C-alpha atoms as an extended CHARMM CRD file, in Angstrom:
* protein
*
       255  EXT
         1         1  MET       CA              0.0000000000        0.0000000000        0.0000000000  PROA      1               0.0000000000
         2         2  ALA       CA              1.1160000000        3.5710000000       -0.7010000000  PROA      2               0.0000000000
         3         3  GLN       CA              2.1480000000        5.5970000000        2.2930000000  PROA      3               0.0000000000
         4         4  ARG       CA             -0.7990000000        7.7660000000        3.3300000000  PROA      4               0.0000000000
         5         5  LEU       CA              1.3090000000       10.8690000000        4.0050000000  PROA      5               0.0000000000
         6         6  HSD       CA              3.8350000000       10.4800000000        1.2000000000  PROA      6               0.0000000000
         7         7  GLY       CA              5.1740000000       13.9130000000        0.2980000000  PROA      7               0.0000000000
         8         8  GLN       CA              3.5110000000       15.6250000000        3.2630000000  PROA      8               0.0000000000
         9         9  VAL       CA              5.2270000000       17.8470000000        5.8350000000  PROA      9               0.0000000000
        10        10  ALA       CA              3.7680000000       17.9020000000        9.3460000000  PROA      10              0.0000000000
        11        11  LEU       CA              4.3980000000       20.1140000000       12.3450000000  PROA      11              0.0000000000
        12        12  ILE       CA              3.3790000000       18.5200000000       15.6420000000  PROA      12              0.0000000000
        13        13  THR       CA              3.3070000000       20.4990000000       18.8820000000  PROA      13              0.0000000000
        14        14  GLY       CA              3.8430000000       18.5940000000       22.1070000000  PROA      14              0.0000000000
        15        15  GLY       CA              5.7530000000       16.1340000000       19.9560000000  PROA      15              0.0000000000
        16        16  ALA       CA              8.2990000000       14.9270000000       22.5070000000  PROA      16              0.0000000000
        17        17  ALA       CA              6.1740000000       12.3450000000       24.3180000000  PROA      17              0.0000000000
        18        18  GLY       CA              2.7740000000       10.7470000000       24.7130000000  PROA      18              0.0000000000
        19        19  ILE       CA              0.2270000000       11.2360000000       21.9460000000  PROA      19              0.0000000000
        20        20  GLY       CA              2.5110000000       13.6770000000       20.1260000000  PROA      20              0.0000000000
        21        21  ALA       CA              5.4290000000       11.2450000000       19.9310000000  PROA      21              0.0000000000
        22        22  ALA       CA              3.1430000000        8.3720000000       18.9250000000  PROA      22              0.0000000000
        23        23  THR       CA              1.6760000000       10.5550000000       16.1750000000  PROA      23              0.0000000000
        24        24  ALA       CA              5.1410000000       11.5290000000       14.9800000000  PROA      24              0.0000000000
        25        25  GLU       CA              6.2130000000        7.8890000000       14.7550000000  PROA      25              0.0000000000
        26        26  LEU       CA              3.1070000000        6.9120000000       12.8040000000  PROA      26              0.0000000000
        27        27  PHE       CA              3.3390000000        9.9240000000       10.4850000000  PROA      27              0.0000000000
        28        28  ALA       CA              6.9830000000        9.0930000000        9.7680000000  PROA      28              0.0000000000
        29        29  ARG       CA              6.0890000000        5.5020000000        8.8870000000  PROA      29              0.0000000000
        30        30  GLU       CA              3.4350000000        6.8560000000        6.5310000000  PROA      30              0.0000000000
        31        31  GLY       CA              5.9490000000        9.0170000000        4.6770000000  PROA      31              0.0000000000
        32        32  ALA       CA              5.7270000000       12.4750000000        6.2520000000  PROA      32              0.0000000000
        33        33  ALA       CA              8.6260000000       14.7660000000        7.0040000000  PROA      33              0.0000000000
        34        34  LEU       CA              8.3060000000       16.1570000000       10.5120000000  PROA      34              0.0000000000
        35        35  CYS       CA              8.9920000000       19.1470000000       12.6960000000  PROA      35              0.0000000000
        36        36  LEU       CA              8.3950000000       18.4190000000       16.3700000000  PROA      36              0.0000000000
        37        37  VAL       CA              7.8690000000       21.2740000000       18.8080000000  PROA      37              0.0000000000
        38        38  ASP       CA              8.0770000000       20.8890000000       22.5730000000  PROA      38              0.0000000000
        39        39  ALA       CA              9.1980000000       22.8440000000       25.6230000000  PROA      39              0.0000000000
        40        40  ASP       CA             11.0220000000       19.7950000000       27.0310000000  PROA      40              0.0000000000
        41        41  ALA       CA             14.3790000000       19.9050000000       25.2680000000  PROA      41              0.0000000000
        42        42  ALA       CA             15.6990000000       16.6300000000       26.6840000000  PROA      42              0.0000000000
        43        43  ALA       CA             12.5910000000       14.6130000000       25.8250000000  PROA      43              0.0000000000
        44        44  LEU       CA             12.4800000000       16.2170000000       22.3850000000  PROA      44              0.0000000000
        45        45  GLN       CA             16.0870000000       15.2340000000       21.6880000000  PROA      45              0.0000000000
        46        46  THR       CA             15.3630000000       11.6310000000       22.7080000000  PROA      46              0.0000000000
        47        47  THR       CA             12.2990000000       11.3710000000       20.4660000000  PROA      47              0.0000000000
        48        48  VAL       CA             14.0450000000       12.9470000000       17.4880000000  PROA      48              0.0000000000
        49        49  ALA       CA             16.9960000000       10.5660000000       17.8600000000  PROA      49              0.0000000000
        50        50  HSD       CA             14.6110000000        7.6050000000       18.0260000000  PROA      50              0.0000000000
        51        51  LEU       CA             12.8260000000        8.6860000000       14.8500000000  PROA      51              0.0000000000
        52        52  GLN       CA             16.0440000000        9.4250000000       12.9920000000  PROA      52              0.0000000000
        53        53  ALA       CA             17.3330000000        5.9680000000       13.8610000000  PROA      53              0.0000000000
        54        54  GLN       CA             14.2710000000        4.6170000000       12.0370000000  PROA      54              0.0000000000
        55        55  GLY       CA             15.0740000000        6.6840000000        8.9660000000  PROA      55              0.0000000000
        56        56  ALA       CA             12.5880000000        9.5000000000        9.5360000000  PROA      56              0.0000000000
        57        57  ARG       CA             13.0980000000       12.9660000000        8.1010000000  PROA      57              0.0000000000
        58        58  VAL       CA             12.6690000000       15.0100000000       11.2450000000  PROA      58              0.0000000000
        59        59  THR       CA             13.7220000000       18.3280000000       12.6940000000  PROA      59              0.0000000000
        60        60  SER       CA             12.7240000000       20.0070000000       15.9330000000  PROA      60              0.0000000000
        61        61  VAL       CA             12.2270000000       23.3260000000       17.6990000000  PROA      61              0.0000000000
        62        62  VAL       CA             12.3340000000       23.7900000000       21.4630000000  PROA      62              0.0000000000
        63        63  ALA       CA              9.5400000000       26.2290000000       22.2340000000  PROA      63              0.0000000000
        64        64  ASP       CA              6.6850000000       27.1590000000       24.5430000000  PROA      64              0.0000000000
        65        65  VAL       CA              3.5710000000       27.2040000000       22.3590000000  PROA      65              0.0000000000
        66        66  SER       CA              2.2510000000       30.2360000000       24.2300000000  PROA      66              0.0000000000
        67        67  ASP       CA              5.0540000000       32.2740000000       22.6280000000  PROA      67              0.0000000000
        68        68  GLU       CA              3.6800000000       33.7770000000       19.4220000000  PROA      68              0.0000000000
        69        69  ALA       CA              7.1360000000       34.5440000000       18.0380000000  PROA      69              0.0000000000
        70        70  ALA       CA              8.2260000000       30.9460000000       18.6880000000  PROA      70              0.0000000000
        71        71  ALA       CA              5.2710000000       29.7040000000       16.6560000000  PROA      71              0.0000000000
        72        72  GLN       CA              6.2940000000       31.8660000000       13.7290000000  PROA      72              0.0000000000
        73        73  HSD       CA              9.8720000000       30.6350000000       14.0360000000  PROA      73              0.0000000000
        74        74  ALA       CA              8.8010000000       26.9780000000       14.1480000000  PROA      74              0.0000000000
        75        75  VAL       CA              6.7490000000       27.3270000000       10.9710000000  PROA      75              0.0000000000
        76        76  GLN       CA              9.5130000000       29.2180000000        9.1930000000  PROA      76              0.0000000000
        77        77  HSD       CA             12.0210000000       26.5670000000       10.2670000000  PROA      77              0.0000000000
        78        78  THR       CA              9.7910000000       23.7820000000        8.9640000000  PROA      78              0.0000000000
        79        79  VAL       CA              9.3370000000       25.4210000000        5.5730000000  PROA      79              0.0000000000
        80        80  ALA       CA             13.0580000000       26.1730000000        5.3350000000  PROA      80              0.0000000000
        81        81  GLN       CA             13.9280000000       22.5470000000        6.0940000000  PROA      81              0.0000000000
        82        82  PHE       CA             11.3340000000       20.7990000000        3.9220000000  PROA      82              0.0000000000
        83        83  GLY       CA             10.0310000000       23.3770000000        1.4610000000  PROA      83              0.0000000000
        84        84  ALA       CA              6.4200000000       23.3350000000        2.6480000000  PROA      84              0.0000000000
        85        85  LEU       CA              4.0210000000       22.7410000000        5.5210000000  PROA      85              0.0000000000
        86        86  THR       CA              0.9240000000       20.6740000000        4.7780000000  PROA      86              0.0000000000
        87        87  VAL       CA             -0.2820000000       19.3320000000        8.1530000000  PROA      87              0.0000000000
        88        88  LEU       CA             -0.4730000000       21.0120000000       11.5630000000  PROA      88              0.0000000000
        89        89  VAL       CA             -1.2330000000       18.9110000000       14.6450000000  PROA      89              0.0000000000
        90        90  ASN       CA             -1.9220000000       21.0390000000       17.7330000000  PROA      90              0.0000000000
        91        91  ASN       CA             -1.2530000000       18.5560000000       20.5250000000  PROA      91              0.0000000000
        92        92  ALA       CA              0.6390000000       20.5430000000       23.1750000000  PROA      92              0.0000000000
        93        93  ALA       CA             -1.3270000000       21.0490000000       26.3800000000  PROA      93              0.0000000000
        94        94  MET       CA             -1.0300000000       21.6970000000       30.0880000000  PROA      94              0.0000000000
        95        95  ARG       CA             -3.2100000000       20.4800000000       32.9340000000  PROA      95              0.0000000000
        96        96  HSD       CA             -4.4980000000       21.9210000000       36.1850000000  PROA      96              0.0000000000
        97        97  HSD       CA             -5.9480000000       19.8090000000       38.9700000000  PROA      97              0.0000000000
        98        98  GLY       CA             -8.4260000000       21.3930000000       41.3470000000  PROA      98              0.0000000000
        99        99  PRO       CA            -11.9980000000       22.6920000000       41.6460000000  PROA      99              0.0000000000
       100       100  LEU       CA            -13.1160000000       25.7630000000       39.7470000000  PROA      100             0.0000000000
       101       101  SER       CA            -14.0080000000       27.4300000000       43.0390000000  PROA      101             0.0000000000
       102       102  GLU       CA            -10.3120000000       27.5390000000       43.9350000000  PROA      102             0.0000000000
       103       103  ALA       CA             -8.8880000000       28.4800000000       40.5370000000  PROA      103             0.0000000000
       104       104  SER       CA             -6.9970000000       31.7650000000       40.5910000000  PROA      104             0.0000000000
       105       105  SER       CA             -6.6470000000       34.2540000000       37.7710000000  PROA      105             0.0000000000
       106       106  ALA       CA             -3.0430000000       33.1060000000       37.3820000000  PROA      106             0.0000000000
       107       107  ASN       CA             -4.2230000000       29.4910000000       37.0380000000  PROA      107             0.0000000000
       108       108  TRP       CA             -6.6550000000       30.4960000000       34.3110000000  PROA      108             0.0000000000
       109       109  GLN       CA             -4.1130000000       32.6160000000       32.4820000000  PROA      109             0.0000000000
       110       110  ALA       CA             -1.5650000000       29.7890000000       32.4550000000  PROA      110             0.0000000000
       111       111  MET       CA             -4.0710000000       27.3130000000       31.0350000000  PROA      111             0.0000000000
       112       112  VAL       CA             -5.4450000000       29.6970000000       28.4390000000  PROA      112             0.0000000000
       113       113  SER       CA             -1.9530000000       30.7110000000       27.3080000000  PROA      113             0.0000000000
       114       114  VAL       CA             -1.0910000000       27.1280000000       26.3410000000  PROA      114             0.0000000000
       115       115  ASN       CA             -4.3620000000       25.3480000000       25.5710000000  PROA      115             0.0000000000
       116       116  MET       CA             -6.0750000000       28.2080000000       23.7320000000  PROA      116             0.0000000000
       117       117  LEU       CA             -3.4840000000       30.7740000000       22.6810000000  PROA      117             0.0000000000
       118       118  GLY       CA             -0.9880000000       28.0180000000       21.9120000000  PROA      118             0.0000000000
       119       119  VAL       CA             -3.3920000000       26.5750000000       19.3480000000  PROA      119             0.0000000000
       120       120  ALA       CA             -4.2170000000       30.0520000000       18.0270000000  PROA      120             0.0000000000
       121       121  ASN       CA             -0.5320000000       30.9650000000       17.7170000000  PROA      121             0.0000000000
       122       122  PHE       CA              0.3480000000       27.9140000000       15.6370000000  PROA      122             0.0000000000
       123       123  CYS       CA             -2.7620000000       28.1050000000       13.4690000000  PROA      123             0.0000000000
       124       124  ARG       CA             -2.0840000000       31.7460000000       12.7360000000  PROA      124             0.0000000000
       125       125  ALA       CA              1.5770000000       31.1020000000       11.9570000000  PROA      125             0.0000000000
       126       126  ALA       CA              0.8780000000       28.0410000000        9.8100000000  PROA      126             0.0000000000
       127       127  LEU       CA             -2.0930000000       29.2670000000        7.7710000000  PROA      127             0.0000000000
       128       128  PRO       CA             -0.1450000000       31.0190000000        4.9960000000  PROA      128             0.0000000000
       129       129  ALA       CA              1.8440000000       27.8530000000        4.2680000000  PROA      129             0.0000000000
       130       130  LEU       CA             -1.1950000000       25.5980000000        4.6900000000  PROA      130             0.0000000000
       131       131  ARG       CA             -3.1910000000       27.7420000000        2.2600000000  PROA      131             0.0000000000
       132       132  GLN       CA             -0.5100000000       27.3020000000       -0.3750000000  PROA      132             0.0000000000
       133       133  ALA       CA             -0.7010000000       23.5300000000        0.0620000000  PROA      133             0.0000000000
       134       134  SER       CA             -4.4670000000       23.1490000000        0.6670000000  PROA      134             0.0000000000
       135       135  GLY       CA             -3.3460000000       21.4890000000        3.8800000000  PROA      135             0.0000000000
       136       136  CYS       CA             -5.1060000000       20.5070000000        7.0690000000  PROA      136             0.0000000000
       137       137  ILE       CA             -5.1580000000       21.0520000000       10.8180000000  PROA      137             0.0000000000
       138       138  VAL       CA             -5.9080000000       18.4690000000       13.4910000000  PROA      138             0.0000000000
       139       139  ASN       CA             -6.4660000000       19.7880000000       17.0110000000  PROA      139             0.0000000000
       140       140  VAL       CA             -6.1110000000       17.3760000000       19.9140000000  PROA      140             0.0000000000
       141       141  SER       CA             -8.9280000000       18.2800000000       22.2930000000  PROA      141             0.0000000000
       142       142  SER       CA            -10.4610000000       15.9270000000       24.8870000000  PROA      142             0.0000000000
       143       143  CYS       CA            -13.5790000000       13.8600000000       25.4330000000  PROA      143             0.0000000000
       144       144  TYR       CA            -14.0510000000       15.9730000000       28.5410000000  PROA      144             0.0000000000
       145       145  ALA       CA            -14.6690000000       18.9590000000       26.2830000000  PROA      145             0.0000000000
       146       146  VAL       CA            -18.1660000000       17.5260000000       25.7970000000  PROA      146             0.0000000000
       147       147  THR       CA            -18.8520000000       15.6870000000       29.0520000000  PROA      147             0.0000000000
       148       148  GLY       CA            -18.5390000000       16.6940000000       32.6910000000  PROA      148             0.0000000000
       149       149  ARG       CA            -16.3510000000       15.6950000000       35.6250000000  PROA      149             0.0000000000
       150       150  LYS       CA            -14.9930000000       17.3550000000       38.7280000000  PROA      150             0.0000000000
       151       151  GLY       CA            -11.5340000000       18.6540000000       39.4920000000  PROA      151             0.0000000000
       152       152  MET       CA            -10.3330000000       19.4840000000       35.9540000000  PROA      152             0.0000000000
       153       153  GLY       CA            -12.5430000000       22.4110000000       34.9990000000  PROA      153             0.0000000000
       154       154  LEU       CA             -9.7910000000       24.6690000000       33.6800000000  PROA      154             0.0000000000
       155       155  TYR       CA             -8.4280000000       21.9710000000       31.3900000000  PROA      155             0.0000000000
       156       156  ASP       CA            -11.8730000000       20.9110000000       30.2010000000  PROA      156             0.0000000000
       157       157  ALA       CA            -13.0060000000       24.4770000000       29.5100000000  PROA      157             0.0000000000
       158       158  THR       CA             -9.9630000000       25.2230000000       27.3820000000  PROA      158             0.0000000000
       159       159  LYS       CA            -10.3830000000       21.9280000000       25.5320000000  PROA      159             0.0000000000
       160       160  ALA       CA            -14.0040000000       22.8550000000       24.7960000000  PROA      160             0.0000000000
       161       161  ALA       CA            -12.7350000000       26.1780000000       23.4410000000  PROA      161             0.0000000000
       162       162  GLN       CA            -10.5190000000       24.2310000000       21.0440000000  PROA      162             0.0000000000
       163       163  LEU       CA            -13.6260000000       22.6230000000       19.5540000000  PROA      163             0.0000000000
       164       164  ALA       CA            -15.1810000000       26.0460000000       18.9710000000  PROA      164             0.0000000000
       165       165  MET       CA            -11.9430000000       27.2000000000       17.3360000000  PROA      165             0.0000000000
       166       166  THR       CA            -11.9660000000       24.0840000000       15.1620000000  PROA      166             0.0000000000
       167       167  ARG       CA            -15.4780000000       24.7700000000       13.8850000000  PROA      167             0.0000000000
       168       168  THR       CA            -14.7940000000       28.4440000000       13.1890000000  PROA      168             0.0000000000
       169       169  LEU       CA            -11.5230000000       27.7530000000       11.3790000000  PROA      169             0.0000000000
       170       170  ALA       CA            -13.2600000000       25.1010000000        9.2850000000  PROA      170             0.0000000000
       171       171  PHE       CA            -15.7230000000       27.7770000000        8.1140000000  PROA      171             0.0000000000
       172       172  GLU       CA            -13.0860000000       30.4250000000        7.5450000000  PROA      172             0.0000000000
       173       173  GLU       CA            -10.4820000000       28.2930000000        5.8010000000  PROA      173             0.0000000000
       174       174  ALA       CA            -12.6870000000       26.1460000000        3.5700000000  PROA      174             0.0000000000
       175       175  PRO       CA            -12.3510000000       28.6630000000        0.6980000000  PROA      175             0.0000000000
       176       176  HSD       CA             -8.5950000000       28.0890000000        0.8910000000  PROA      176             0.0000000000
       177       177  GLY       CA             -8.9760000000       24.3180000000        0.6970000000  PROA      177             0.0000000000
       178       178  ILE       CA             -7.9240000000       23.7720000000        4.3240000000  PROA      178             0.0000000000
       179       179  ARG       CA             -9.6900000000       21.1380000000        6.4010000000  PROA      179             0.0000000000
       180       180  VAL       CA             -9.8040000000       21.6240000000       10.1880000000  PROA      180             0.0000000000
       181       181  ASN       CA            -10.8140000000       18.8170000000       12.5350000000  PROA      181             0.0000000000
       182       182  ALA       CA            -10.3390000000       17.7170000000       16.1250000000  PROA      182             0.0000000000
       183       183  VAL       CA             -9.8910000000       14.4450000000       17.9410000000  PROA      183             0.0000000000
       184       184  CYS       CA            -11.1940000000       14.0460000000       21.4880000000  PROA      184             0.0000000000
       185       185  PRO       CA             -9.1510000000       11.4080000000       23.3160000000  PROA      185             0.0000000000
       186       186  GLY       CA            -10.3640000000        9.6190000000       26.3920000000  PROA      186             0.0000000000
       187       187  SER       CA             -8.1160000000        8.2770000000       29.1520000000  PROA      187             0.0000000000
       188       188  THR       CA             -4.7590000000        7.6610000000       27.4810000000  PROA      188             0.0000000000
       189       189  LEU       CA             -1.8470000000        6.0470000000       29.2850000000  PROA      189             0.0000000000
       190       190  THR       CA              0.9340000000        8.4880000000       28.4830000000  PROA      190             0.0000000000
       191       191  ASP       CA              4.2980000000        9.1630000000       30.0980000000  PROA      191             0.0000000000
       192       192  PHE       CA              2.6690000000       12.0370000000       31.9960000000  PROA      192             0.0000000000
       193       193  HSD       CA              0.2860000000        9.7240000000       33.8420000000  PROA      193             0.0000000000
       194       194  ILE       CA              2.9530000000        7.1070000000       34.4660000000  PROA      194             0.0000000000
       195       195  LYS       CA              5.4060000000        9.6370000000       35.9240000000  PROA      195             0.0000000000
       196       196  ARG       CA              2.6870000000       11.1980000000       38.0620000000  PROA      196             0.0000000000
       197       197  ALA       CA              1.6660000000        7.7990000000       39.4380000000  PROA      197             0.0000000000
       198       198  THR       CA              5.2580000000        6.7760000000       40.0770000000  PROA      198             0.0000000000
       199       199  ALA       CA              5.9130000000       10.0120000000       41.9690000000  PROA      199             0.0000000000
       200       200  ALA       CA              2.9060000000        9.1910000000       44.1610000000  PROA      200             0.0000000000
       201       201  GLY       CA              4.2850000000        5.7160000000       44.8680000000  PROA      201             0.0000000000
       202       202  LYS       CA              1.7680000000        3.9340000000       42.6890000000  PROA      202             0.0000000000
       203       203  ALA       CA              2.7350000000        0.9390000000       40.5680000000  PROA      203             0.0000000000
       204       204  VAL       CA              2.0440000000        1.1260000000       36.8300000000  PROA      204             0.0000000000
       205       205  GLU       CA              0.0880000000       -2.1450000000       36.9810000000  PROA      205             0.0000000000
       206       206  GLN       CA             -2.1870000000       -0.6130000000       39.5990000000  PROA      206             0.0000000000
       207       207  LEU       CA             -2.5610000000        2.4950000000       37.4650000000  PROA      207             0.0000000000
       208       208  LYS       CA             -3.7160000000        0.3890000000       34.5280000000  PROA      208             0.0000000000
       209       209  THR       CA             -6.6730000000       -0.9220000000       36.5410000000  PROA      209             0.0000000000
       210       210  GLU       CA             -7.9970000000        2.5110000000       37.5140000000  PROA      210             0.0000000000
       211       211  ARG       CA             -9.8470000000        3.5130000000       34.3310000000  PROA      211             0.0000000000
       212       212  GLN       CA            -12.2280000000        0.5900000000       34.0510000000  PROA      212             0.0000000000
       213       213  SER       CA            -15.1950000000        2.8950000000       34.6680000000  PROA      213             0.0000000000
       214       214  THR       CA            -14.1570000000        5.6800000000       32.2980000000  PROA      214             0.0000000000
       215       215  SER       CA            -14.8310000000        3.8970000000       29.0200000000  PROA      215             0.0000000000
       216       216  LEU       CA            -17.1740000000        1.2470000000       27.7060000000  PROA      216             0.0000000000
       217       217  LEU       CA            -14.0590000000       -0.7410000000       26.8140000000  PROA      217             0.0000000000
       218       218  GLY       CA            -12.9200000000       -0.6700000000       30.4420000000  PROA      218             0.0000000000
       219       219  ARG       CA             -9.3100000000        0.3520000000       29.9260000000  PROA      219             0.0000000000
       220       220  TRP       CA             -6.8880000000        3.1190000000       29.0640000000  PROA      220             0.0000000000
       221       221  ALA       CA             -6.0530000000        3.8770000000       25.4420000000  PROA      221             0.0000000000
       222       222  ASP       CA             -2.5150000000        3.4400000000       24.2190000000  PROA      222             0.0000000000
       223       223  PRO       CA             -1.1440000000        6.6410000000       22.6160000000  PROA      223             0.0000000000
       224       224  SER       CA             -0.9440000000        4.8070000000       19.2910000000  PROA      224             0.0000000000
       225       225  GLU       CA             -4.7300000000        4.3930000000       19.4070000000  PROA      225             0.0000000000
       226       226  ILE       CA             -5.0900000000        8.1700000000       19.3640000000  PROA      226             0.0000000000
       227       227  ALA       CA             -2.3710000000        8.6460000000       16.7550000000  PROA      227             0.0000000000
       228       228  ALA       CA             -4.2060000000        6.4580000000       14.2320000000  PROA      228             0.0000000000
       229       229  PRO       CA             -7.3410000000        8.6710000000       14.0340000000  PROA      229             0.0000000000
       230       230  ILE       CA             -5.1090000000       11.7540000000       13.8260000000  PROA      230             0.0000000000
       231       231  LEU       CA             -3.3380000000       10.1450000000       10.8770000000  PROA      231             0.0000000000
       232       232  TRP       CA             -6.6650000000        9.3660000000        9.2180000000  PROA      232             0.0000000000
       233       233  LEU       CA             -7.9400000000       12.9340000000        9.5790000000  PROA      233             0.0000000000
       234       234  ALA       CA             -4.6510000000       14.2350000000        8.1590000000  PROA      234             0.0000000000
       235       235  SER       CA             -4.7810000000       11.8940000000        5.1660000000  PROA      235             0.0000000000
       236       236  SER       CA             -6.6480000000       12.1310000000        1.8800000000  PROA      236             0.0000000000
       237       237  GLU       CA             -8.9610000000        9.3850000000        3.1640000000  PROA      237             0.0000000000
       238       238  ALA       CA            -10.7000000000       12.1220000000        5.1920000000  PROA      238             0.0000000000
       239       239  SER       CA            -10.8290000000       14.5640000000        2.2800000000  PROA      239             0.0000000000
       240       240  PHE       CA            -14.5630000000       15.3110000000        2.7550000000  PROA      240             0.0000000000
       241       241  ILE       CA            -14.3650000000       15.8070000000        6.5170000000  PROA      241             0.0000000000
       242       242  THR       CA            -13.9620000000       19.2150000000        8.1160000000  PROA      242             0.0000000000
       243       243  GLY       CA            -15.2580000000       20.9350000000       11.2380000000  PROA      243             0.0000000000
       244       244  THR       CA            -15.7780000000       17.6550000000       13.0520000000  PROA      244             0.0000000000
       245       245  ALA       CA            -14.8180000000       16.4210000000       16.5070000000  PROA      245             0.0000000000
       246       246  LEU       CA            -13.9840000000       12.7340000000       16.4420000000  PROA      246             0.0000000000
       247       247  MET       CA            -14.5300000000       11.0220000000       19.7800000000  PROA      247             0.0000000000
       248       248  VAL       CA            -11.6650000000        8.5880000000       20.4740000000  PROA      248             0.0000000000
       249       249  ASP       CA            -12.7030000000        7.7920000000       24.0160000000  PROA      249             0.0000000000
       250       250  GLY       CA            -13.7340000000        4.1500000000       24.2270000000  PROA      250             0.0000000000
       251       251  GLY       CA            -17.3510000000        5.2850000000       24.5070000000  PROA      251             0.0000000000
       252       252  LEU       CA            -16.9680000000        7.5460000000       27.5580000000  PROA      252             0.0000000000
       253       253  SER       CA            -18.9170000000       10.3890000000       25.9790000000  PROA      253             0.0000000000
       254       254  ILE       CA            -22.0930000000        8.2530000000       25.7640000000  PROA      254             0.0000000000
       255       255  MET       CA            -21.8690000000        6.7610000000       29.2600000000  PROA      255             0.0000000000
């Protein structure tokens, strides 16, 4: 079979680990050249080295997505390295644990700067190149953007905002041939969750048993299970899909 992203150039934010790294690995296997953006320089270097060892064409930029100038630089770097930019995956995110009643203005500003302005910065920077290529954008939101829970209101609110941004961009960029979609992952067993559990003295095997009630499938997703729908939305197989939010949550959103 032909590679689904042959000749494509993708920029992936939050590309050093978790869903971002899994997406990068899958995109590389499907023929894409890659620019990975992440604030964690050490993790980014490790992921890039891993991909290069597999023969991937990959470059990277260490950046905080909330920095508008850094977004412009990352896009310019990508185009300089590979001659184009055809796919943008906005995956970078930050989390905040705690009730809304205790959230400070500083808490809100930190979350908005990454989860909302970070997406806006990279969309804005990438659109000129994407318009030239009739490219696409995939935003990584969350199943909790459309369903409720306690203790993660700041995160969930900003993820819901990403869905609104996705719909609006789909309207605005359709005349330029750009498709804009979102995926909404459910509980995904990433390095973030593993490190957090380990720091709390919790064994990984115990962690794996704790999401049996948060999906109809009774388990965590592997990051590769989120990467595959991202790949599909970025490929020509989804050429008639724009403005949608694809639930990749094991059925949580209908529970």
